[in-house]
N, CA, C and O atoms as a MOPAC input file, in Angstrom:
PM7 MOZYME 1SCF
protein

 N      8.46000 1    42.51600 1    -9.54500 1
 C      8.97100 1    43.82900 1    -9.80300 1
 C      8.30500 1    44.90800 1    -8.89500 1
 O      8.90800 1    45.77200 1    -8.25800 1
 N      6.93300 1    44.70700 1    -8.94700 1
 C      5.90200 1    45.60300 1    -8.14800 1
 C      6.04000 1    45.44100 1    -7.18900 1
 O      6.13500 1    46.44600 1    -6.48400 1
 N      6.15600 1    43.89000 1    -6.44000 1
 C      6.33800 1    43.73000 1    -5.00600 1
 C      7.49200 1    44.53700 1    -4.37900 1
 O      7.36500 1    45.23100 1    -3.37100 1
 N      8.87000 1    44.34200 1    -5.22400 1
 C     10.18800 1    44.91800 1    -4.87600 1
 C      9.77000 1    46.48100 1    -4.76500 1
 O     10.22300 1    47.03300 1    -3.76200 1
 N      9.04200 1    47.22800 1    -5.55900 1
 C      8.83500 1    48.66400 1    -5.43700 1
 C      7.86900 1    48.85600 1    -4.36200 1
 O      8.03300 1    49.81000 1    -3.60100 1
 N      6.94700 1    48.11700 1    -4.21600 1
 C      6.06700 1    48.22400 1    -2.73200 1
 C      6.97100 1    48.11800 1    -1.62500 1
 O      6.81300 1    48.83300 1    -0.63500 1
 N      7.92800 1    47.26800 1    -1.70800 1
 C      8.64100 1    46.76400 1    -0.23100 1
 C      9.71400 1    48.07400 1    -0.11400 1
 O     10.07000 1    48.41500 1     1.01400 1
 N     10.20100 1    48.77000 1    -1.26000 1
 C     10.96400 1    49.82900 1    -1.36700 1
 C     10.39300 1    51.21700 1    -0.56200 1
 O     11.02800 1    51.87300 1     0.26300 1
 N      9.09600 1    51.45500 1    -1.01400 1
 C      8.07000 1    52.58100 1    -0.69200 1
 C      7.92300 1    52.50700 1     0.50700 1
 O      8.17400 1    53.44900 1     1.26000 1
 N      7.37200 1    51.05900 1     0.99700 1
 C      7.28300 1    50.88700 1     2.63000 1
 C      8.34000 1    51.02400 1     3.47100 1
 O      8.08800 1    51.53200 1     4.56400 1
 N      9.47700 1    50.69700 1     3.23700 1
 C     10.78900 1    51.02200 1     3.98700 1
 C     11.11900 1    52.25100 1     3.90800 1
 O     11.74100 1    52.67600 1     4.88100 1
 N     10.80600 1    53.32800 1     2.65700 1
 C     10.88700 1    54.55200 1     2.80500 1
 C     10.08600 1    55.19400 1     3.96600 1
 O     10.48200 1    55.99800 1     4.81000 1
 N      8.77900 1    54.60400 1     3.78800 1
 C      7.66400 1    55.16000 1     4.91200 1
 C      8.23600 1    55.15200 1     5.90200 1
 O      8.56000 1    56.17900 1     6.49900 1
 N      8.54400 1    53.69300 1     6.38200 1
 C      9.31700 1    53.44700 1     7.95700 1
 C     10.08200 1    54.32500 1     8.03900 1
 O      9.72800 1    55.16500 1     8.86700 1
 N     11.26400 1    54.59200 1     7.40800 1
 C     12.30200 1    55.33800 1     7.67700 1
 C     11.94200 1    56.99800 1     7.93200 1
 O     12.48200 1    57.78300 1     8.71200 1
 N     10.86900 1    57.20900 1     7.01100 1
 C     10.43300 1    58.67400 1     7.20400 1
 C      9.79900 1    58.81200 1     8.69900 1
 O      9.95600 1    59.74300 1     9.48900 1
 N      9.16000 1    57.81200 1     8.83500 1
 C      8.59800 1    57.72900 1    10.27300 1
 C      9.34500 1    57.83700 1    11.11500 1
 O      9.13700 1    58.77800 1    11.88100 1
 N     10.51000 1    56.98400 1    11.37300 1
 C     11.55200 1    56.75300 1    12.10500 1
 C     12.14500 1    58.08900 1    12.35000 1
 O     12.20500 1    58.50100 1    13.50800 1
 N     12.62300 1    58.85800 1    11.28500 1
 C     13.32500 1    60.15400 1    11.07600 1
 C     12.35700 1    61.28300 1    11.78500 1
 O     12.97300 1    62.23000 1    12.27400 1
 N     10.99400 1    61.30700 1    11.90100 1
 C     10.15400 1    61.96900 1    12.32000 1
 C     10.26600 1    61.97700 1    13.66100 1
 O     10.45300 1    62.98900 1    14.33500 1
 N     10.13000 1    60.60500 1    14.16900 1
 C     10.19000 1    60.40900 1    15.78400 1
 C     11.40700 1    60.88800 1    16.25500 1
 O     11.44300 1    61.43000 1    17.36000 1
 N     12.41700 1    60.76700 1    15.57500 1
 C     13.91600 1    61.01100 1    15.99200 1
 C     13.99100 1    62.46600 1    16.18000 1
 O     14.71600 1    62.85300 1    17.09700 1
 N     13.35300 1    63.36700 1    15.45400 1
 C     13.54300 1    64.82000 1    15.07700 1
 C     12.82100 1    65.10400 1    16.24000 1
 O     13.42400 1    65.69900 1    17.13300 1
 N     11.50800 1    64.76100 1    16.43000 1
 C     10.44700 1    65.07600 1    17.50700 1
 C     11.36900 1    64.79400 1    18.94200 1
 O     11.37100 1    65.58500 1    19.88600 1
 N     12.03100 1    63.70200 1    18.91500 1
 C     12.73100 1    63.20500 1    20.62600 1
 C     13.63900 1    64.39700 1    20.36600 1
 O     13.51900 1    65.30600 1    21.18700 1
 N     14.34600 1    64.54200 1    19.58500 1
 C     15.56300 1    65.54100 1    19.58400 1
 C     15.03700 1    67.03900 1    20.22100 1
 O     15.57700 1    67.61900 1    21.16300 1
 N     13.90900 1    67.48500 1    19.50300 1
 C     13.49700 1    68.67300 1    19.91900 1
 C     12.76500 1    68.77500 1    21.38100 1
 O     12.63100 1    69.75800 1    22.10900 1
 N     12.28900 1    67.27200 1    21.57900 1
 C     11.97700 1    67.53400 1    23.14700 1
 C     13.16800 1    67.70100 1    24.04000 1
 O     13.19900 1    68.62500 1    24.85300 1
 N     14.17700 1    66.81900 1    23.91900 1
 C     15.53100 1    66.82900 1    24.73300 1
 C     16.18500 1    68.36100 1    24.52000 1
 O     16.69300 1    68.93100 1    25.48500 1
 N     16.14800 1    68.89400 1    23.39700 1
 C     16.68900 1    70.41000 1    23.29700 1
 C     15.71400 1    71.13000 1    24.32400 1
 O     16.12600 1    71.33600 1    25.46600 1
 N     14.51700 1    71.49500 1    23.97800 1
 C     13.60600 1    72.17000 1    24.72000 1
 C     13.99400 1    71.97800 1    26.16300 1
 O     14.36100 1    72.94700 1    26.82900 1
 N     13.92600 1    70.73800 1    26.68400 1
 C     14.19600 1    70.37700 1    28.14000 1
 C     15.47300 1    70.86300 1    28.39600 1
 O     15.61700 1    71.54300 1    29.41200 1
 N     16.43600 1    70.64700 1    27.66900 1
 C     17.99400 1    71.02800 1    28.05300 1
 C     17.75900 1    72.74800 1    28.02600 1
 O     18.39600 1    73.23300 1    28.96100 1
 N     17.25800 1    73.47800 1    27.47700 1
 C     17.16300 1    74.94500 1    27.41900 1
 C     16.37800 1    75.03800 1    28.34200 1
 O     16.85100 1    76.00200 1    28.94300 1
 N     15.38500 1    74.68400 1    28.97500 1
 C     14.60000 1    75.05000 1    30.10000 1
 C     15.54700 1    74.64100 1    31.23400 1
 O     15.87400 1    75.49900 1    32.05300 1
 N     15.95000 1    73.54600 1    31.32300 1
 C     17.10500 1    73.52400 1    32.53600 1
 C     17.94400 1    74.55700 1    32.75500 1
 O     18.00000 1    75.10200 1    33.85800 1
 N     18.78400 1    74.98200 1    31.58400 1
 C     19.80200 1    75.88400 1    31.37400 1
 C     19.22300 1    77.38600 1    32.03800 1
 O     19.84500 1    78.14500 1    32.78200 1
 N     17.81200 1    77.53900 1    31.50000 1
 C     17.40700 1    78.84400 1    32.04200 1
 C     17.12200 1    78.95700 1    33.44400 1
 O     17.23900 1    80.03900 1    34.01800 1
 N     16.73800 1    77.86000 1    34.06300 1
 C     16.48500 1    77.75200 1    35.31600 1
 C     17.65900 1    77.68200 1    36.15200 1
 O     17.53200 1    77.91400 1    37.35400 1
 N     18.75300 1    77.40000 1    35.68100 1
 C     20.08200 1    77.14000 1    36.45500 1
 C     20.33300 1    78.50300 1    36.39300 1
 O     20.30700 1    79.18600 1    37.41700 1
 N     20.62200 1    79.06800 1    35.07800 1
 C     20.96900 1    80.53100 1    35.20400 1
 C     20.12300 1    81.64300 1    35.97300 1
 O     20.67800 1    82.58400 1    36.54000 1
 N     18.78400 1    81.47600 1    35.95300 1
 C     18.00100 1    82.25000 1    36.76000 1
 C     18.39800 1    82.03100 1    38.49200 1
 O     18.20300 1    83.03000 1    39.18400 1
 N     18.83900 1    81.00900 1    39.07300 1
 C     19.37200 1    80.49000 1    40.30600 1
 C     20.82800 1    81.15700 1    40.25400 1
 O     21.19100 1    81.92300 1    41.14700 1
 N     21.44200 1    80.91100 1    39.43100 1
 C     22.78200 1    81.28300 1    39.55100 1
 C     22.82300 1    82.98900 1    39.57500 1
 O     23.71700 1    83.49600 1    40.25300 1
 N     21.85500 1    83.90500 1    38.83600 1
 C     21.95500 1    85.19400 1    38.73300 1
 C     21.41800 1    85.53800 1    40.17600 1
 O     22.02300 1    86.47300 1    40.69900 1
 N     20.43900 1    84.99200 1    40.90500 1
 C     19.74100 1    85.08500 1    42.15800 1
 C     20.59200 1    85.08800 1    43.43400 1
 O     20.50800 1    85.82000 1    44.42100 1
 N     21.59900 1    83.88600 1    43.10800 1
 C     22.67000 1    83.85800 1    44.05600 1
 C     23.80200 1    84.82600 1    43.95700 1
 O     24.47200 1    85.09500 1    44.95400 1
 N     24.02500 1    85.32900 1    42.85400 1
 C     25.04200 1    86.55700 1    42.68900 1
 C     24.34900 1    87.59400 1    43.47800 1
 O     24.93500 1    88.16500 1    44.39800 1
 N     23.04600 1    87.88000 1    43.13800 1
 C     22.52300 1    89.10700 1    43.62000 1
 C     22.62500 1    89.16900 1    45.19300 1
 O     23.08100 1    90.15600 1    45.77100 1
 N     22.11900 1    87.92700 1    45.91100 1
 C     22.70900 1    88.04400 1    47.25100 1
 C     23.73200 1    88.20400 1    47.96500 1
 O     23.80300 1    88.87000 1    48.99900 1
 N     24.88200 1    87.37500 1    47.25100 1
 C     26.04000 1    87.42600 1    47.50400 1
 C     26.58800 1    89.09900 1    47.57500 1
 O     27.14600 1    89.61700 1    48.54200 1
 N     26.24000 1    89.78500 1    46.20800 1
 C     26.59500 1    91.02600 1    46.15100 1
 C     26.00400 1    91.85800 1    47.23600 1
 O     26.67300 1    92.55900 1    47.99400 1
 N     24.56100 1    91.72300 1    47.26700 1
 C     23.78200 1    92.61400 1    48.45200 1
 C     24.57600 1    92.19000 1    49.77400 1
 O     24.82000 1    93.20700 1    50.42300 1
 N     24.94200 1    91.32100 1    50.24000 1
 C     25.52900 1    90.82700 1    51.68500 1
 C     26.91900 1    91.41600 1    51.60400 1
 O     27.40000 1    91.84200 1    52.65400 1
 N     27.70700 1    91.50200 1    50.36200 1
 C     29.01600 1    92.07900 1    50.46300 1
 C     28.72100 1    93.67200 1    50.54300 1
 O     29.41500 1    94.42900 1    51.22200 1
 N     27.87000 1    93.99500 1    49.95100 1
 C     27.73700 1    95.73200 1    49.96200 1
 C     27.28200 1    96.16300 1    51.54500 1
 O     27.69700 1    97.17600 1    52.10900 1
 N     26.34000 1    95.17900 1    52.14000 1
 C     25.76100 1    95.38900 1    53.28800 1
 C     27.00000 1    95.29300 1    54.65800 1
 O     27.03600 1    95.97000 1    55.68500 1
 N     27.93500 1    94.19200 1    54.19800 1
 C     29.12100 1    94.06800 1    55.15600 1
 C     29.92800 1    95.58100 1    54.94300 1
 O     30.32400 1    96.25700 1    55.89200 1
 N     30.05400 1    95.88900 1    53.77300 1
 C     31.16500 1    97.06100 1    53.36800 1
 C     30.53300 1    98.38000 1    54.16200 1
 O     31.32000 1    99.16400 1    54.69400 1
 N     29.23000 1    98.58900 1    54.22700 1
 C     28.61000 1    99.75000 1    54.77600 1
 C     28.74200 1    99.67800 1    56.32500 1
 O     28.89100 1   100.70300 1    56.99000 1
 N     28.68400 1    98.46900 1    56.86900 1
 C     28.74700 1    98.50000 1    58.16300 1
 C     30.13600 1    98.49600 1    58.73100 1
 O     30.22600 1    98.86900 1    59.90000 1
 N     31.33700 1    98.10400 1    58.05100 1
 C     32.48700 1    98.36100 1    58.12900 1
 C     32.88300 1    99.76500 1    58.05300 1
 O     33.69600 1   100.33400 1    58.78200 1
 N     32.25400 1   100.22600 1    57.14100 1
 C     32.51300 1   101.85300 1    56.78200 1
 C     32.34100 1   102.60500 1    58.15000 1
 O     33.16400 1   103.30500 1    58.73900 1
 N     30.78500 1   102.20700 1    58.57600 1
 C     30.06100 1   103.05100 1    59.62400 1
 C     30.96500 1   102.79900 1    61.05600 1
 O     31.05600 1   103.66300 1    61.92800 1
 N     31.57100 1   101.54900 1    61.13000 1
 C     32.22400 1   101.27000 1    62.28600 1
 C     33.76200 1   102.20900 1    62.29200 1
 O     34.18400 1   102.86100 1    63.24700 1
 N     34.38300 1   102.06100 1    61.01600 1
 C     35.55200 1   103.09300 1    60.89700 1
 C     35.26500 1   104.42400 1    61.22600 1
 O     35.90700 1   104.96400 1    62.12600 1
 N     34.19200 1   105.15800 1    60.48500 1
 C     33.97600 1   106.41000 1    60.82300 1
 C     33.70600 1   106.87800 1    62.26600 1
 O     34.14400 1   107.86800 1    62.85200 1
 N     32.64100 1   105.64500 1    62.80300 1
 C     32.47800 1   106.13400 1    64.32300 1
 C     33.85000 1   106.28600 1    65.28600 1
 O     34.02500 1   107.11200 1    66.18200 1
 N     34.84900 1   105.14300 1    64.78500 1
 C     36.36000 1   105.10300 1    65.26100 1
 C     37.01200 1   106.41200 1    65.04900 1
 O     37.74000 1   106.87600 1    65.92600 1
 N     36.81000 1   106.99600 1    64.01000 1
 C     37.59200 1   107.92500 1    63.60300 1
 C     37.04700 1   109.45300 1    64.37700 1
 O     37.83600 1   110.34200 1    64.69800 1
 N     35.29600 1   109.53800 1    64.62100 1
 C     34.91900 1   110.40600 1    65.21200 1
 C     35.40600 1   110.42500 1    66.63800 1
 O     36.03800 1   111.40100 1    67.04400 1
 N     35.13700 1   109.36100 1    67.44500 1
 C     35.68800 1   109.35800 1    68.84100 1
 C     37.23400 1   109.63100 1    68.63700 1
 O     37.72300 1   110.40400 1    69.46000 1
 N     37.84800 1   109.25800 1    67.93300 1
 C     39.64400 1   109.50700 1    67.74200 1
 C     39.75100 1   111.03900 1    67.97900 1
 O     40.53000 1   111.51400 1    68.80500 1
 N     38.73100 1   111.95300 1    67.02700 1
 C     38.64900 1   113.10800 1    66.74400 1
 C     38.45200 1   113.97700 1    68.09900 1
 O     39.14500 1   114.95300 1    68.38600 1
 N     37.39300 1   113.46100 1    68.88100 1
 C     36.70400 1   113.78400 1    69.78300 1
 C     37.86100 1   113.65300 1    71.36000 1
 O     38.11400 1   114.44900 1    72.26400 1
 N     38.22100 1   112.53600 1    71.11800 1
 C     39.68500 1   112.47500 1    72.47000 1
 C     40.51000 1   113.33000 1    72.10800 1
 O     40.93100 1   114.01800 1    73.03800 1
 N     41.12300 1   113.68400 1    70.59500 1
 C     42.26000 1   114.38400 1    70.62500 1
 C     41.64200 1   116.02300 1    70.70500 1
 O     42.53600 1   116.83900 1    70.92900 1
 N     40.32900 1   116.58200 1    70.56400 1
 C     39.93300 1   117.66700 1    70.71500 1
 C     39.90200 1   117.96900 1    72.28500 1
 O     40.28100 1   119.00700 1    72.82700 1
 N     39.32100 1   116.73700 1    72.94400 1
 C     39.18600 1   117.01800 1    74.55900 1
 C     40.79300 1   117.37400 1    75.18500 1
 O     41.14200 1   118.40600 1    75.75800 1
 N     41.54400 1   116.26700 1    74.89700 1
 C     42.98700 1   116.46200 1    75.21400 1
 C     43.64200 1   117.64500 1    74.61000 1
 O     44.60900 1   118.05200 1    75.25400 1
 N     43.37900 1   118.23300 1    73.63700 1
 C     44.00800 1   119.72400 1    73.26300 1
 C     43.53000 1   120.74800 1    74.16000 1
 O     44.24700 1   121.56600 1    74.73700 1
 N     42.18400 1   120.64700 1    74.24800 1
 C     41.38800 1   121.67300 1    75.13900 1
 C     41.92200 1   121.51900 1    76.51200 1
 O     42.29600 1   122.57400 1    77.02300 1
 N     42.04800 1   120.39100 1    77.26100 1
 C     42.61300 1   120.02800 1    78.44900 1
 C     43.82500 1   120.60200 1    78.41000 1
 O     43.87400 1   121.60200 1    79.12500 1
 N     44.80900 1   120.35200 1    77.85400 1
 C     46.17400 1   120.90500 1    77.60500 1
 C     46.44300 1   122.53700 1    77.67800 1
 O     47.43000 1   123.13400 1    78.10700 1
 N     45.25700 1   123.02700 1    77.12700 1
 C     45.23900 1   124.52500 1    76.94700 1
 C     44.41200 1   125.17000 1    78.10100 1
 O     44.20200 1   126.38200 1    78.14500 1
 N     43.99100 1   124.35700 1    78.95700 1
 C     42.85500 1   124.99800 1    79.82200 1
 C     43.30600 1   126.19800 1    80.69900 1
 O     42.66200 1   127.19700 1    81.02000 1
 N     44.82800 1   125.77200 1    81.06300 1
 C     45.18700 1   127.12500 1    81.90200 1
 C     45.48600 1   128.56100 1    81.16100 1
 O     45.42600 1   129.70300 1    81.61500 1
 N     45.81600 1   128.09800 1    79.90600 1
 C     46.17100 1   129.33300 1    79.14800 1
 C     45.24900 1   130.03600 1    78.69900 1
 O     45.34600 1   131.25600 1    78.56300 1
 N     43.93100 1   129.15800 1    78.32200 1
 C     42.60000 1   129.96300 1    78.07000 1
 C     42.30500 1   130.76300 1    79.11500 1
 O     42.11100 1   131.95300 1    78.86400 1
 N     42.20900 1   130.29700 1    80.48300 1
 C     42.06700 1   130.70000 1    81.71500 1
 C     42.69800 1   132.08900 1    81.65300 1
 O     41.96700 1   133.07700 1    81.58600 1
 N     43.82600 1   132.18400 1    81.67100 1
 C     44.62700 1   133.50500 1    81.66700 1
 C     44.26100 1   134.14000 1    80.78000 1
 O     43.88800 1   135.27000 1    81.09400 1
 N     44.19500 1   133.83200 1    79.54700 1
 C     43.61300 1   134.80900 1    78.43400 1
 C     42.33500 1   135.43500 1    78.88900 1
 O     42.18900 1   136.64800 1    79.04100 1
 N     41.59400 1   134.70000 1    79.05700 1
 C     40.12100 1   135.43100 1    79.55300 1
 C     40.24600 1   136.37200 1    80.83000 1
 O     39.67800 1   137.45600 1    80.96300 1
 N     41.14900 1   135.71700 1    81.80400 1
 C     41.64000 1   136.70600 1    82.74700 1
 C     42.11900 1   138.09200 1    82.41900 1
 O     41.63500 1   139.11000 1    82.91400 1
 N     43.24700 1   138.05600 1    81.42600 1
 C     43.79400 1   139.06000 1    80.84000 1
 C     42.87800 1   139.91200 1    80.06300 1
 O     43.16500 1   141.10000 1    79.91300 1
 N     41.65200 1   139.35300 1    79.48300 1
 C     41.03000 1   140.15500 1    78.37000 1
 C     40.03700 1   140.97400 1    79.50100 1
 O     39.62400 1   142.11500 1    79.29500 1
 N     39.75700 1   140.25100 1    80.62800 1
 C     38.76400 1   140.85800 1    81.68400 1
 C     39.63600 1   141.97900 1    82.40400 1
 O     39.05900 1   142.97200 1    82.84600 1
 N     40.75100 1   141.86800 1    82.50600 1
 C     41.64100 1   143.05400 1    83.20400 1
 C     41.53500 1   144.07400 1    82.42600 1
 O     41.00900 1   145.08700 1    82.88700 1
 N     41.97500 1   144.06100 1    81.15700 1
 C     41.81700 1   144.93000 1    80.24200 1
 C     40.66900 1   145.48900 1    79.99500 1
 O     40.68300 1   146.69900 1    79.76800 1
 N     39.63900 1   144.90900 1    79.97900 1
 C     38.28800 1   145.48500 1    79.71700 1
 C     37.81100 1   146.47800 1    81.27600 1
 O     37.15100 1   147.50800 1    81.41800 1
 N     38.32300 1   145.81800 1    81.97600 1
 C     37.74900 1   146.52700 1    83.48800 1
 C     38.79600 1   147.84700 1    83.78900 1
 O     38.53400 1   148.82000 1    84.49600 1
 N     40.09800 1   147.57800 1    83.01500 1
 C     40.93800 1   148.82900 1    83.28600 1
 C     40.56000 1   150.07300 1    82.04200 1
 O     40.97300 1   151.23100 1    82.11600 1
 N     39.85200 1   149.63400 1    81.12700 1
 C     39.43900 1   150.62500 1    80.32800 1
 C     38.57500 1   151.45000 1    80.37000 1
 O     38.44300 1   152.25300 1    79.44700 1

């Protein structure tokens, strides 16, 4: 009877040791997985920042090109308008000069 009790106690100790080892191993696996997840999340966030930054820079360049094109277009329209009205402006200046001379 005493031997049976000792065998049972030894078996319980072995089972307890196996459970402790299993818990330790599970903890190591969990920590390793958490570290890997953290590293992958950091890498993904960095990649997302780079993509957003590149997209913003591309948008700024495109906006600058559009703005430059609009300025050039406005200058062309201004020049065309002034060229179309050159004769009228010259006549008006001439009339103003005539009025001033005759006054």
